[in-house]
N, C-alpha and C positions, 0 to 999 in steps of 0.2 A: 791110454785106460782112463775113461769116463770117473769124475769124483763120485757122482751121484748115483754111481750104481748102486744095486739092493746091498750089497754085502758093506758098502760105505755107510748109508741110510740105517741099517741095522745096528752097524754098531755106535753111529752118533745115537740114533734112539735107547740105545742099551744104556749109554754115559748118562745120557739126560734122566734116565731112568733110575741109576743108582743115585747119581745128585738126590734129587728131588725125596728119596727113601732115607738118605743120611741126614740132609736137611730138616724133615719131616717125621725124627722118630719120638717126640715127646708126647707123652699120655694124656688123652683129651678125653675129658667124660663126656658120654652122649647120655641126654636122657628123650627119652617119648614116649607119653603117657605115665603109666606106672612101672615102665623097664628102667633100668639105670646100668649102664656099662661103662667100662673105661677101656680104651686102644689105643694103637698111636694111629698118630693124625693122618699118616700115608696108608694106612687100611682102610680108614675111614672113606677117604677120598677116593680111592680102589672102589670099595663098596658101590659109594654112590656113582660112581661110572659106570659101572658092573649094572645098577639099576638103571641107569637113566637110557645106555643101549639097549638093553632087554625092552624098557618103555619104546623108544622110539622104533625099532623093531616089529614090535607089535601091534604099533599103532599104524606104523608102514602097509601091516600086513591087512590091515582094519581098512585103512582109507581107498588101498590099491583096489580089495575085491567090490568095495561097495563102487568103486566106479566101475 
């Protein structure tokens, strides 16, 4: 049985994500222009990741169409 099979890699990924969330439960305050909110540091990082992936996907499509 190969250790680097999909189920093993998914299990490792889930463990890493759970450890990350448990270690980053502190509340941080986010201020942008006139908005102000407080949320978990892990949620802030997840939001930034989602925005980055969406921006990369949109820019990739734009560059691909341009060529």
